[in-house]
C-alpha positions as CSV (number, residue, x, y, z in Angstrom):
1,M,-1.7,-16.3,-8.9
2,R,-1.7,-20.1,-8.3
3,W,1.3,-20.6,-10.7
4,F,3.5,-17.7,-9.3
5,L,2.7,-18.3,-5.6
6,G,3.1,-22.1,-5.7
7,Y,-0.5,-23.2,-4.9
8,E,-0.9,-26.8,-5.9
9,E,-4.5,-26.5,-7.0
10,V,-7.2,-23.9,-7.3
11,P,-8.6,-23.4,-3.8
12,E,-12.2,-24.1,-3.1
13,L,-13.5,-21.8,-0.3
14,D,-17.1,-21.5,1.1
15,Y,-18.6,-18.5,2.6
16,R,-18.1,-19.6,6.2
17,Q,-14.4,-20.0,5.6
18,I,-14.0,-16.5,4.3
19,Q,-15.9,-15.2,7.3
20,R,-13.0,-16.6,9.4
21,L,-11.1,-13.6,8.4
22,L,-13.6,-11.3,10.2
23,T,-14.3,-10.3,13.8
24,P,-17.5,-8.8,15.1
25,T,-16.3,-5.4,14.1
26,T,-14.7,-6.4,10.8
27,A,-16.2,-6.7,7.3
28,A,-14.7,-7.7,4.0
29,I,-15.4,-5.9,0.7
30,Y,-14.6,-8.0,-2.4
31,W,-14.8,-6.5,-5.9
32,H,-15.0,-8.7,-8.9
33,L,-14.6,-7.6,-12.5
34,S,-15.8,-9.8,-15.3
35,P,-16.3,-8.8,-19.0
36,S,-20.0,-7.9,-18.3
37,A,-20.2,-6.8,-14.7
38,L,-18.5,-5.1,-11.8
39,T,-19.9,-6.8,-8.7
40,T,-19.3,-5.9,-5.1
41,F,-19.7,-8.4,-2.3
42,V,-20.0,-7.0,1.2
43,I,-19.1,-9.9,3.6
44,V,-20.1,-9.4,7.2
45,P,-19.8,-11.5,10.4
46,D,-22.7,-13.9,11.2
47,D,-24.7,-13.1,8.1
48,L,-25.0,-15.3,5.0
49,Q,-26.5,-12.6,2.8
50,V,-24.2,-11.5,0.0
51,V,-24.9,-7.9,-1.0
52,L,-24.5,-7.2,-4.6
53,T,-24.3,-3.4,-4.3
54,Q,-24.2,-2.7,-8.0
55,R,-27.7,-4.1,-8.4
56,N,-29.6,-2.6,-5.5
57,A,-28.6,1.1,-5.7
58,E,-31.6,2.9,-7.0
59,E,-31.3,5.4,-4.2
60,N,-27.9,6.5,-5.6
61,A,-29.2,7.2,-9.1
62,E,-28.2,10.9,-8.9
63,E,-24.5,9.9,-8.1
64,R,-24.5,7.4,-11.0
65,R,-26.1,9.6,-13.6
66,G,-22.7,10.5,-15.0
67,F,-22.2,7.1,-16.5
68,I,-25.6,5.4,-16.5
69,E,-27.6,6.3,-19.7
70,L,-31.3,5.8,-19.5
71,N,-31.8,5.4,-23.1
72,D,-28.8,2.9,-23.5
73,Q,-30.1,-0.5,-24.4
74,R,-27.2,-2.2,-22.8
75,S,-27.6,-3.7,-19.3
76,E,-26.8,-1.4,-16.4
77,S,-24.1,-3.8,-15.2
78,L,-22.4,-3.7,-18.6
79,Q,-22.5,0.2,-18.5
80,H,-20.7,-0.1,-15.1
81,V,-17.9,-2.1,-16.7
82,L,-17.7,0.3,-19.7
83,A,-17.6,3.3,-17.3
84,W,-14.8,1.6,-15.3
85,E,-12.8,0.8,-18.4
86,K,-13.1,4.4,-19.7
87,W,-12.1,5.7,-16.3
88,L,-9.1,3.4,-16.2
89,T,-7.9,4.3,-19.7
90,E,-8.0,8.1,-18.9
91,W,-6.1,7.5,-15.5
92,N,-3.5,5.4,-17.3
93,Q,-2.9,8.0,-20.0
94,R,-2.6,10.9,-17.4
95,Y,-0.3,8.9,-15.1
96,Q,2.0,7.7,-18.0
97,A,2.3,11.3,-19.1
98,Y,3.0,12.4,-15.6
99,G,5.8,9.8,-15.3
100,S,7.4,11.0,-18.6
101,S,7.3,14.7,-17.7
102,K,10.4,16.4,-16.5
103,E,10.6,17.7,-13.0
104,K,11.6,21.3,-12.7
105,A,13.9,22.4,-9.9
106,N,11.0,23.7,-7.7
107,G,8.6,20.9,-8.7
108,T,6.1,23.3,-10.2
109,E,5.6,21.4,-13.4
110,K,4.8,18.2,-11.6
111,K,2.4,19.9,-9.2
112,Q,0.4,21.4,-12.1
113,H,0.3,18.2,-14.2
114,P,-3.3,17.1,-15.0
115,W,-2.8,13.8,-13.2
116,R,-2.3,15.5,-9.9
117,L,-4.7,18.4,-10.6
118,Q,-7.6,16.0,-11.6
119,M,-6.9,13.3,-9.0
120,V,-9.7,14.4,-6.6
121,E,-12.2,14.7,-9.4
122,S,-11.1,11.3,-10.8
123,F,-11.6,9.7,-7.4
124,Q,-15.0,11.2,-7.2
125,E,-15.9,9.5,-10.5
126,L,-14.5,6.2,-9.3
127,R,-16.5,6.6,-6.2
128,A,-19.7,6.7,-8.1
129,I,-18.7,3.8,-10.4
130,L,-18.0,1.6,-7.3
131,N,-21.1,2.7,-5.6
132,I,-19.2,3.5,-2.4
133,S,-22.4,5.3,-1.0
134,G,-24.4,2.1,-1.2
135,I,-21.5,0.1,0.5
136,I,-21.3,2.5,3.3
137,E,-25.0,2.8,3.8
138,H,-25.1,-1.1,4.3
139,L,-22.1,-1.0,6.7
140,Q,-23.7,1.7,8.8
141,N,-26.4,-0.7,9.9
142,Q,-23.8,-2.8,11.7
143,P,-21.1,-2.2,14.3
144,I,-18.3,-2.4,11.7
145,E,-15.1,-0.4,12.5
146,N,-12.5,-2.3,10.3
147,L,-12.5,-3.2,6.6
148,I,-10.6,-5.8,4.7
149,L,-10.4,-4.6,1.1
150,I,-10.0,-7.4,-1.5
151,P,-9.8,-5.7,-5.0
152,H,-9.7,-7.5,-8.3
153,R,-7.4,-6.9,-11.3
154,D,-6.7,-3.2,-11.8
155,L,-8.5,-2.2,-8.7
156,H,-5.5,-3.2,-6.8
157,R,-3.7,-0.1,-8.2
158,F,-6.0,2.4,-6.5
159,P,-6.4,3.7,-2.9
160,L,-9.8,2.3,-2.1
161,H,-9.3,3.1,1.5
162,Y,-9.6,6.8,0.4
163,F,-13.3,6.2,0.1
164,F,-13.7,4.8,3.7
165,P,-12.1,7.5,6.0
166,N,-14.2,6.4,9.0
167,Y,-12.9,2.8,8.9
168,T,-9.6,1.3,9.5
169,C,-8.6,-0.5,6.2
170,T,-6.3,-3.4,5.3
171,Y,-5.9,-5.1,1.9
172,L,-5.5,-8.7,0.8
173,P,-4.6,-10.0,-2.7
174,S,-7.3,-12.7,-2.2
175,A,-9.1,-14.2,0.7
176,Y,-7.2,-17.4,0.2
177,S,-3.8,-15.6,0.5
178,K,-4.5,-15.3,4.3
179,L,-6.7,-18.2,4.9
180,R,-3.9,-20.5,3.6
181,L,-1.5,-19.2,6.3
182,I,-4.2,-19.5,9.1
183,L,-4.8,-23.2,8.1
184,E,-1.0,-24.0,8.0
185,D,-0.6,-22.3,11.5
186,E,-3.4,-24.5,12.9
187,K,-1.7,-27.5,11.4
188,N,1.7,-26.4,13.0
189,R,0.0,-26.1,16.4
190,D,-1.5,-29.5,16.2
191,N,1.9,-30.9,15.3
192,G,3.6,-29.0,18.1
193,G,5.2,-26.5,15.8
194,K,6.5,-23.1,17.0
195,F,4.1,-20.1,17.0
196,P,4.9,-17.4,14.5
197,I,5.1,-13.7,15.6
198,N,1.9,-13.0,13.9
199,D,0.0,-14.7,16.8
200,T,-0.3,-11.4,18.7
201,P,-2.7,-9.8,21.1
202,D,-5.0,-7.0,20.2
203,N,-2.3,-4.3,20.6
204,C,0.9,-4.2,18.5
205,P,3.7,-6.4,20.0
206,R,6.9,-4.6,21.1
207,L,9.0,-4.4,18.0
208,H,12.7,-4.5,18.9
209,S,14.6,-5.7,15.8
210,L,14.9,-4.0,12.5
211,L,16.4,-5.1,9.3
212,L,17.0,-2.0,7.2
213,V,18.1,-1.6,3.6
214,E,19.1,2.0,3.2
215,N,18.9,3.8,-0.2
216,P,20.9,1.5,-2.5
217,K,22.7,3.2,-5.4
218,S,20.9,1.2,-8.0
219,R,21.2,1.1,-11.8
220,L,18.8,-0.2,-14.4
221,F,19.6,-1.4,-17.8
222,I,17.8,0.9,-20.3
223,Q,18.5,0.1,-24.0
224,G,21.5,-1.8,-23.0
225,K,23.1,0.9,-20.8
226,A,23.2,0.8,-17.0
227,T,21.5,4.0,-15.9
228,P,21.5,5.2,-12.3
229,L,18.0,5.5,-10.8
230,S,17.0,8.9,-9.4
231,D,18.2,9.9,-6.0
232,L,15.9,9.9,-2.9
233,P,17.1,12.8,-0.9
234,F,15.0,12.0,2.2
235,A,15.6,8.3,2.2
236,E,18.6,8.5,4.6
237,V,16.7,10.9,6.8
238,E,13.8,8.5,7.1
239,A,16.2,5.6,7.8
240,A,18.2,7.6,10.4
241,L,15.0,8.5,12.4
242,I,13.6,5.0,12.2
243,R,16.7,3.3,13.5
244,Q,16.4,5.2,16.7
245,L,13.1,3.5,17.5
246,F,14.7,0.0,17.6
247,S,17.0,-1.6,20.1
248,Q,18.5,-4.0,17.6
249,V,19.3,-2.9,14.0
250,T,20.9,-4.7,11.2
251,L,21.8,-2.2,8.5
252,I,22.5,-3.1,4.9
253,A,23.9,-0.1,3.0
254,N,26.1,0.3,0.0
255,P,28.1,-1.4,-1.2
256,N,26.7,-4.4,0.8
257,A,23.1,-4.0,-0.4
258,T,23.5,-7.1,-2.6
259,R,21.0,-9.8,-3.4
260,E,23.1,-12.4,-1.6
261,S,23.6,-10.3,1.5
262,L,19.9,-9.4,1.8
263,C,18.7,-13.0,1.2
264,Q,21.0,-14.1,4.1
265,S,19.9,-11.4,6.4
266,L,16.2,-12.0,5.7
267,Q,16.7,-15.6,6.9
268,T,17.6,-14.2,10.3
269,P,14.5,-13.4,12.3
270,H,13.6,-9.7,12.7
271,H,10.4,-8.1,13.7
272,V,10.5,-5.5,10.9
273,F,12.0,-5.4,7.4
274,H,12.3,-1.8,6.1
275,F,13.4,-1.0,2.6
276,T,14.1,2.5,1.2
277,G,14.9,2.7,-2.4
278,H,13.4,1.9,-5.8
279,G,11.1,-1.0,-6.8
280,A,9.1,-2.0,-9.9
281,Y,6.1,-4.0,-10.8
282,N,6.5,-6.1,-14.0
283,S,2.9,-6.5,-15.4
284,G,4.2,-8.7,-18.3
285,N,6.2,-10.9,-16.1
286,P,5.2,-10.5,-12.4
287,A,7.9,-13.0,-11.3
288,Q,10.5,-10.3,-12.3
289,S,8.9,-7.6,-10.1
290,C,11.7,-6.5,-7.8
291,L,13.3,-4.3,-5.3
292,F,16.4,-2.6,-6.8
293,L,19.6,-3.1,-4.8
294,D,23.3,-2.2,-5.2
295,N,24.4,-1.4,-8.8
296,T,22.2,-3.8,-11.0
297,D,21.4,-6.4,-8.3
298,Q,17.7,-7.0,-7.6
299,L,15.6,-9.0,-5.1
300,T,12.7,-10.4,-7.2
301,L,9.4,-11.8,-6.5
302,T,10.7,-15.3,-7.2
303,D,13.4,-14.7,-4.5
304,I,10.8,-13.6,-1.9
305,I,8.3,-16.4,-2.3
306,H,11.0,-19.0,-1.5
307,L,11.9,-17.3,1.8
308,D,10.4,-18.2,5.2
309,L,9.4,-14.8,6.7
310,K,6.9,-15.9,9.3
311,D,9.0,-14.3,12.1
312,Y,8.5,-10.9,10.4
313,Y,5.6,-8.8,11.7
314,L,5.9,-6.0,9.2
315,A,7.6,-5.4,5.9
316,C,7.7,-1.7,5.0
317,L,8.6,-1.2,1.3
318,C,9.2,2.5,0.9
319,A,10.1,2.1,-2.7
320,C,8.4,3.9,-5.6
321,E,5.6,1.8,-7.3
322,T,6.1,-1.4,-5.3
323,A,2.3,-1.9,-5.0
324,M,1.3,-0.9,-8.5
325,T,1.7,-1.5,-12.2
326,G,2.4,1.0,-15.0
327,D,0.0,2.0,-17.7
328,E,-0.8,-1.5,-18.7
329,T,-3.9,-3.1,-17.3
330,I,-4.0,-6.2,-15.2
331,T,-5.8,-8.9,-17.2
332,D,-5.5,-11.7,-14.7
333,E,-5.2,-12.0,-10.9
334,Y,-2.8,-9.6,-9.4
335,V,0.5,-10.9,-8.2
336,G,3.2,-8.4,-7.0
337,L,5.7,-7.8,-4.3
338,V,3.0,-7.3,-1.7
339,S,1.5,-10.7,-2.3
340,A,4.9,-12.3,-2.4
341,F,5.8,-11.0,1.1
342,L,2.4,-12.1,2.4
343,K,2.9,-15.5,0.8
344,A,6.3,-15.7,2.5
345,G,4.6,-15.3,5.9
346,V,4.9,-11.6,6.8
347,T,1.9,-10.4,8.8
348,Y,1.6,-6.9,7.4
349,V,3.1,-5.2,4.3
350,M,3.1,-1.4,3.9
351,S,3.8,0.1,0.4
352,P,3.0,2.9,-1.9
353,L,0.8,2.8,-5.0
354,W,2.6,5.7,-6.9
355,T,5.7,7.8,-6.7
356,V,5.3,10.2,-3.8
357,E,7.3,13.3,-3.1
358,S,10.3,12.3,-1.1
359,A,9.8,14.7,1.8
360,A,6.1,13.9,2.2
361,S,6.8,10.2,2.2
362,A,9.5,10.4,4.8
363,L,7.3,12.5,7.1
364,L,4.4,10.0,6.9
365,I,6.6,7.0,7.3
366,V,8.4,8.4,10.4
367,K,5.1,9.3,11.9
368,F,3.8,5.8,11.2
369,Y,6.6,4.2,13.1
370,Q,6.0,6.6,16.0
371,H,2.5,5.3,16.2
372,L,3.8,1.8,16.1
373,E,6.1,2.5,19.0
374,A,3.1,3.9,20.9
375,G,1.4,0.5,20.6
376,Q,-0.9,0.9,17.6
377,L,-1.5,-1.9,15.1
378,P,0.0,-1.2,11.6
379,P,-3.4,-0.4,10.0
380,M,-4.4,2.1,12.7
381,A,-0.8,3.5,12.8
382,L,-1.0,4.2,9.0
383,K,-4.5,5.7,9.3
384,L,-3.4,8.1,12.1
385,A,-0.3,9.0,10.2
386,Q,-2.2,9.7,6.9
387,R,-4.8,11.8,8.9
388,W,-1.9,13.8,10.5
389,L,-0.2,14.5,7.2
390,K,-3.5,15.4,5.5
391,T,-4.5,17.9,8.2
392,A,-1.3,19.2,9.7
393,S,-0.8,23.0,9.4
394,C,2.6,24.5,8.7
395,E,2.8,25.4,12.4
396,Q,2.1,21.8,13.4
397,L,4.7,20.6,11.0
398,F,7.2,23.1,12.3
399,E,6.6,21.8,15.8
400,W,7.1,18.2,14.7
401,L,10.3,19.0,12.7
402,D,11.7,20.9,15.7
403,Q,11.3,17.8,17.8
404,V,13.0,15.4,15.3
405,I,15.8,17.6,13.9
406,P,17.8,17.5,17.2
407,Q,17.5,13.6,17.1
408,L,19.9,13.7,14.1
409,V,22.7,15.5,16.0
410,Q,25.2,12.8,14.8
411,H,24.1,13.4,11.2
412,K,24.6,17.1,10.4
413,S,23.9,16.7,6.6
414,L,20.5,15.1,7.4
415,Q,19.7,17.9,9.8
416,L,20.3,20.3,7.0
417,I,17.9,18.4,4.7
418,L,15.2,18.7,7.3
419,Q,16.0,22.3,8.0
420,D,15.7,23.1,4.3
421,Q,12.3,21.5,4.3
422,R,11.2,23.6,7.3
423,D,12.4,26.7,5.4
424,L,10.5,25.7,2.3
425,L,7.3,25.3,4.4
426,D,7.9,28.6,6.1
427,R,8.0,30.4,2.7
428,M,4.5,29.1,1.8
429,E,2.0,31.9,1.4
430,N,-1.1,29.7,1.6
431,D,-2.4,28.7,5.1
432,D,-3.9,25.5,4.0
433,P,-2.3,22.2,5.2
434,P,0.5,21.8,2.7
435,Y,0.0,18.0,2.3
436,S,-3.8,17.9,2.2
437,H,-3.9,16.7,-1.4
438,P,-4.4,12.9,-1.7
439,Y,-1.3,12.7,-3.9
440,Y,0.8,13.1,-0.7
441,W,-0.8,10.6,1.7
442,A,-3.4,8.3,-0.1
443,A,-0.9,6.2,-1.9
444,F,0.3,4.3,1.1
445,T,-1.5,1.0,1.9
446,I,-1.4,-1.8,4.4
447,A,-1.9,-5.4,3.3
448,G,-2.4,-8.3,5.6
449,I,-4.4,-9.0,8.7
450,K,-3.6,-10.3,12.2
451,D,-4.6,-13.8,12.9
């Protein structure tokens, strides 16, 4: 992380400095993976006690029975690590197979794939390994409403907020990734420097200006051949609806969605940067993680970290897999596109952890922006949008679609896409909320915190 993000030396932080990230209603949860232990630190305001939840969880013995063997001579902490590694291997194998499987016209094969069918069960196993019950029990003794989640290594790849539905969650790549900017801001103020937009009141600032990259027609070299990336049918619907919520919009679309054009536009202050398209995390060479642009152009992590984006309040990366790795494990500190945008000064970064169905993704993202427009901070806006998508019945989705379809009167083809989606929901025989499964909503995360 220090090498890729340009830190001159390994930072030394004490406990009080990390507590500066907190408020009276905010706690931080930091997981650390070593070869012999999985340790959880619960950091709370005005308390110097560090809670090592893996070591004081006797009351959760029943939940942990699935991976703690009473007759195993190895330490319990080592058994936690081995259980985590076994769980991770199985998840990787299923997800890799899911990515390789062919999509049928009606999507049935994907919906019935073991990775999706076993997702809830897998998360229940991870919940036990991470001793989420012990963490929540400790938090319930304090007036905590918000959580800063700081994962370690491969834990960055998973929706840890899924385990904390009663809290508003944000992520950080590391405590220092945000403290560094806070300290720099304080120095700028002392020197009479300008205040960045991330010095905001408790409510979300009015977001007027949008830089939008709309669905580039990207190609990727595969075995020496430039191959078009898959189409995203709802990307233009999403973009068209979001544009209407901003008074100033800079649109970058084909054939102008080039690296040079985007880098120039990013240097012009906007409140929000929104990208619809494809992205990739390169676990072997994180500096080459990228957003795919027109043709074979790319905006890489290296490009991003050299930009000054302190005037950007939100970067919304609605690109497949921008926040995750593939089937390989992360053996060092996590550095990806999210950490790059935070390092460049963006206050909040929203991104998905896995490839989400295009229609569900568009619905959630537009709802997210509607909550932003209503004055919610991004973490709460995402929480509300996820809760809505998770619980909305077909009738409630019909009502919402009937409100937004007329907003696309200038885009008849996009209206037809939404109408087709409405007709698809109308043909469903099951009365359960169609997007209740965590596959549809849990992938989206918010990283960053307001100063």
